[in-house]
C-alpha positions, 0 to 999 in steps of 0.5 A: 764498060767495065772490061775496059776499065779493068784492062787499063788497070792492067796496063797501068801495073805493068807500066809500074812494074817496069818503071820499078825495074828500072829505077833500081837496075839503075841503082844497082849498077851506080852503086858498083860503078862508084865501088869499083872506082876507087881514088888513086894516088895520083887523083889525091895528089892533085886533089892535095896540090890543088888544096895547097894552091888554093891555101896559098892564095887565100894568104897572098890575099889577106896579105894584100888586103893588110898592104892596101889597108896600110897604103889607104890609111898612109893615103889619108894621113897625106891627104890630112897633111895636104888639106892642113897646107891648104889652109896654111896658105889659104890663110897666108893669102889672105892675111896678105890681102889684109896687109896690102888693104890695110897699106892701101895697095889695093881698091877696096870697097864695103858697108862703112860711116861716114862722118863730116867734120866742120866748122862751127859757125861763126860767133863775131863775140868770140874772139880766138877762131880756134875755138871754132874751127876743126883742128888735127886731133878732132880728125885724130879722134874720130879716125883712131875711134874708127880703127878701134872700132874695126874700121878695114879702111879710112880716107879722109876727103877721098885720100887714102889713109895708111900705116904711116900716114900723118896730119898737120894742121897747116892754118885753115886746112889740114896736110894729109901726108903733104897733101892740103885739104880744106873743111868740111873733111869728109872722114870715110870708113869700111867696117860694121856701119852699126858698131862704127856708129855706135862707137862713135855716139858714145854718151861722153864719147868722140861725137860729144866731145866734138859738138863741146868743142863747136865742131859740126859733126855729122854721122851717115851709115853707108851700104858701099862706099869704095876706096882707091888705092893709095897712088905712089913708088 
């Protein structure tokens, strides 16, 4: 057993010796090859050319990046201008729609209020009948208050009012743009119901004045009011 172990150590030593010799020989051979192969002038020139080409490419790349940034900034400005123009066109379209609604050219619907004005109860002791019937100035007061309070569209007995509408009292009826309407008069208006009703119900306001003049006044808030467009040439 001892002889076998010693023989293994001898073989291991020989293997290590051979590996060391091979590594030393390879190192000296590599060093000799490197020292015997200096860089030639052509190789140096080629390396310099490649280096210069790389530098030129880097300069071109920086120049292109700068140009790209300038174009991106210009594109951003164009997009901002287009956004402004789009907003302008949107505002113009919105204004045009408001004007068409104000002129009564389009059908409209929305929340609002309905005000009903009716003649007062007959009083045999009252000699002047005009003291308890609805006149055009009563209707005017309601219509003006509604417009002042933000109503966007108004109709009387279903007839849309426009910017140049007129209201005349013609005996027991009221004439609106040439069309006669008997009492009671239903005035419908599209707008904020809370604002419109509050304006009419102010103490000493339109409602109080009409009631004091024997006009029956009724106010209703509506979730939806539909007004047809004005027909004509």
